C-alpha positions, 0 to 999 in steps of 0.5 A: 051856592051855585053848583059848578057841575051844572051847565046852563041851557041855551035859551030856546030860539024864537024864530019869526013865523014863516021864516026860512033859513037861507044858506048861500055857499061860495068857495073862495079861489085857492089863491085867495090871500085872506083865507086860502082854501076857505068855503064861505056860507052866508046864513040868514033867516028870511020872511018873504025875501026880507032878512029877519032877526031871531033870538036864542040859539039855533042849530044849523046843518050844512052839507059837509065836504066829502072829506073833512077832518075837524082837527084841520078845518075850523068853522068861524063866524066872520065879523064886520070888523074883520075878526073871527069867532070860532064855532064848534061843530060836529060831522053827523050823517054827512052834515056839518052841524053847529049851534049858534045865536048869531047868523051871518057869514061863516067860513070853513077854513084850514086851521093853518090859514088862521 
């Protein structure tokens, strides 16, 4: 029988050799109707300028806004169909830190906006 107290560890990330993490940040205008006050981050892996895939979970560290309250700001992964996946994050040493097995466009948004 399985022990319900055990947690499964995420598989180790397999990242192509020479891959670099690419992060482009863009702030949306305050008047944005879709996600007011959001900050967007495009996150990908690249080798020689070409996007590459990975498997497993990777830890991402982004510069955190100077003042951030995890109870009023939510991190989401924006999906192509317009849906959002909530991502748990922590603020550690001035960085926004999270683990993900998906890369793409992430948004840091006020909870009230979603």
